[in-house]
Residue frames as qw, qx, qy, qz and C-alpha x, y, z in Angstrom:
[[0.002, 0.888, 0.461, 0.003, 0.03, 0.03, -0.03],
 [0.388, 0.458, -0.018, 0.800, 1.32, 3.46, -0.94],
 [0.322, -0.589, -0.444, 0.593, 1.67, 6.04, 1.78],
 [0.199, 0.670, 0.336, 0.632, 0.38, 9.52, 1.15],
 [0.207, -0.379, -0.320, 0.843, 0.75, 12.97, 2.74],
 [0.106, 0.644, 0.601, 0.462, -2.26, 15.09, 1.92],
 [0.078, -0.222, -0.253, 0.938, -2.87, 18.81, 2.42],
 [0.045, 0.639, 0.733, 0.228, -6.47, 20.00, 2.23],
 [0.009, 0.049, -0.055, 0.997, -7.50, 23.61, 1.82],
 [0.097, 0.523, 0.805, -0.262, -11.00, 23.73, 3.37],
 [0.184, 0.910, 0.363, -0.080, -11.67, 27.32, 2.36],
 [0.481, 0.245, 0.051, 0.840, -9.89, 30.15, 0.58],
 [0.250, -0.818, -0.195, -0.481, -11.40, 32.62, 3.06],
 [0.503, -0.051, -0.525, 0.684, -9.90, 34.27, 6.18],
 [0.300, -0.838, -0.446, 0.097, -11.15, 36.31, 9.07],
 [0.393, -0.647, 0.105, 0.645, -8.07, 38.70, 8.86],
 [0.538, 0.829, 0.111, 0.103, -7.03, 41.12, 6.14],
 [0.615, -0.535, 0.241, 0.527, -3.25, 40.98, 6.39],
 [0.274, 0.840, -0.208, -0.420, -1.42, 43.29, 4.00],
 [0.058, -0.514, 0.807, 0.284, 1.01, 40.57, 2.94],
 [0.668, 0.127, 0.694, -0.235, -1.64, 38.00, 2.25],
 [0.060, -0.180, 0.766, 0.615, -1.55, 36.24, -1.19],
 [0.304, 0.477, 0.815, -0.125, -5.30, 35.52, -1.20],
 [0.090, 0.347, 0.453, 0.816, -7.16, 37.24, -3.99],
 [0.235, -0.058, 0.280, -0.929, -9.65, 39.90, -2.87],
 [0.662, -0.132, -0.419, -0.608, -12.59, 37.82, -4.05],
 [0.662, -0.135, -0.716, 0.175, -11.60, 35.15, -1.54],
 [0.191, 0.005, -0.520, 0.833, -11.10, 37.56, 1.30],
 [0.361, 0.059, 0.160, -0.917, -14.58, 38.93, 0.76],
 [0.323, -0.113, -0.875, -0.343, -16.38, 35.66, -0.07],
 [0.621, -0.336, 0.055, -0.706, -19.86, 35.24, 1.23],
 [0.473, -0.249, 0.790, -0.301, -20.71, 32.40, 3.58],
 [0.586, 0.199, -0.622, -0.479, -21.34, 29.14, 1.80],
 [0.924, -0.231, 0.009, -0.306, -22.71, 25.72, 2.70],
 [0.060, -0.652, 0.751, -0.085, -19.85, 23.96, 4.45],
 [0.824, -0.047, 0.516, -0.229, -21.59, 20.54, 4.34],
 [0.772, 0.599, -0.193, -0.085, -20.19, 20.09, 0.83],
 [0.073, 0.691, -0.697, 0.178, -16.81, 19.68, 2.54],
 [0.638, -0.200, 0.693, -0.271, -18.08, 16.53, 4.23],
 [0.860, 0.429, 0.223, -0.162, -19.22, 15.08, 0.90],
 [0.495, 0.772, -0.395, 0.052, -15.94, 15.95, -0.73],
 [0.256, -0.569, 0.750, -0.221, -13.99, 14.38, 2.13],
 [0.807, 0.038, 0.553, -0.204, -15.99, 11.11, 1.74],
 [0.775, 0.626, -0.026, -0.081, -15.31, 11.15, -1.98],
 [0.196, 0.765, -0.595, 0.148, -11.57, 11.69, -1.34],
 [0.476, -0.390, 0.751, -0.238, -11.43, 8.88, 1.27],
 [0.869, 0.268, 0.366, -0.195, -13.26, 6.51, -1.07],
 [0.626, 0.732, -0.269, 0.016, -10.77, 7.30, -3.88],
 [0.082, -0.683, 0.700, -0.192, -7.82, 6.72, -1.55],
 [0.705, -0.137, 0.642, -0.270, -9.28, 3.41, -0.51],
 [0.830, 0.509, 0.159, -0.166, -10.02, 2.39, -4.08],
 [0.559, 0.742, -0.342, 0.142, -6.54, 3.23, -5.30],
 [0.901, -0.141, -0.289, 0.292, -4.81, 1.60, -2.35],
 [0.227, 0.612, -0.302, 0.695, -3.40, 4.60, -0.50],
 [0.586, -0.517, -0.520, 0.345, -2.65, 4.71, 3.14],
 [0.000, 0.893, 0.034, 0.448, -3.04, 8.23, 4.50],
 [0.679, -0.046, -0.421, 0.599, 0.02, 9.01, 6.62],
 [0.177, -0.304, -0.255, 0.901, -0.42, 12.78, 7.24],
 [0.099, 0.712, 0.592, 0.363, -3.50, 14.87, 6.75],
 [0.263, -0.249, -0.178, 0.915, -2.95, 18.65, 6.96],
 [0.117, 0.838, 0.524, 0.096, -5.72, 21.21, 6.93],
 [0.323, -0.310, 0.035, 0.893, -4.64, 24.70, 5.86],
 [0.237, 0.712, 0.523, 0.403, -5.69, 27.48, 3.62],
 [0.022, -0.676, 0.026, -0.736, -6.49, 31.00, 4.41],
 [0.251, -0.307, 0.656, -0.642, -8.02, 30.12, 7.78],
 [0.340, -0.108, -0.907, -0.223, -9.56, 26.71, 8.20],
 [0.093, -0.360, -0.774, 0.512, -11.58, 27.68, 11.28],
 [0.358, 0.137, -0.117, -0.916, -13.84, 30.01, 9.23],
 [0.558, -0.110, -0.745, -0.348, -15.51, 26.62, 8.67],
 [0.692, -0.525, 0.047, -0.494, -17.98, 25.63, 11.39],
 [0.233, -0.516, 0.791, -0.233, -16.18, 23.69, 14.21],
 [0.792, 0.058, 0.526, -0.304, -18.64, 20.79, 13.78],
 [0.783, 0.600, -0.111, -0.121, -17.66, 20.44, 10.11],
 [0.221, 0.702, -0.656, 0.166, -13.94, 20.45, 10.89],
 [0.495, -0.322, 0.740, -0.323, -14.55, 17.82, 13.67],
 [0.874, 0.290, 0.282, -0.270, -16.62, 15.64, 11.28],
 [0.636, 0.684, -0.358, -0.014, -13.93, 15.80, 8.61],
 [0.006, 0.597, -0.765, 0.244, -11.15, 14.86, 11.10],
 [0.664, -0.133, 0.632, -0.376, -13.30, 12.03, 12.53],
 [0.872, 0.446, 0.047, -0.197, -13.93, 10.65, 9.02],
 [0.462, 0.699, -0.537, 0.097, -10.25, 10.72, 8.28],
 [0.234, -0.461, 0.785, -0.341, -9.31, 9.02, 11.59],
 [0.819, 0.065, 0.446, -0.355, -12.01, 6.38, 11.05],
 [0.850, 0.515, -0.078, -0.072, -10.68, 5.51, 7.61],
 [0.633, 0.462, -0.432, 0.446, -6.97, 5.81, 8.58],
 [0.670, -0.710, -0.217, -0.001, -6.60, 5.32, 12.34],
 [0.750, -0.310, 0.004, 0.584, -2.85, 5.93, 12.33],
 [0.361, 0.712, 0.191, 0.572, -2.93, 9.22, 10.48],
 [0.363, -0.380, -0.249, 0.814, -1.23, 12.27, 11.94],
 [0.158, 0.843, 0.450, 0.249, -3.29, 15.39, 11.58],
 [0.374, -0.202, -0.072, 0.902, -2.01, 18.96, 11.29],
 [0.116, 0.870, 0.470, 0.094, -3.89, 22.21, 11.21],
 [0.397, 0.056, -0.004, 0.916, -2.37, 25.56, 10.18],
 [0.140, -0.838, -0.513, -0.121, -4.33, 28.42, 11.72],
 [0.166, 0.578, -0.193, 0.776, -3.86, 32.03, 12.75],
 [0.356, -0.151, -0.772, 0.504, -5.41, 31.01, 16.06],
 [0.151, -0.095, 0.158, -0.971, -7.84, 33.93, 16.38],
 [0.667, -0.179, -0.259, -0.675, -11.02, 31.80, 16.11],
 [0.552, -0.059, -0.809, 0.193, -10.04, 29.06, 18.65],
 [0.509, -0.578, 0.102, -0.629, -12.05, 28.91, 21.79]]
């Protein structure tokens, strides 16, 4: 089985407007969208990894700010990944301002 390191960008949206940010203005000002599509896409990805014989070694969530996504959605995605690949190491890159 092939091992895979995967980085997932949940959203190209951020709660900050840093002057050095590389995000395009359209992403910085994006309207709220339905985050449940992320769950469907995660399931499709996990199915594809399974079908093609990949073992997920590291799963990184990054992007502009992943926690602009509802916490329940992030938790569901991580739980899905852990269920499919129990030994996976998860990483999240965040600016930390939305953590409670």
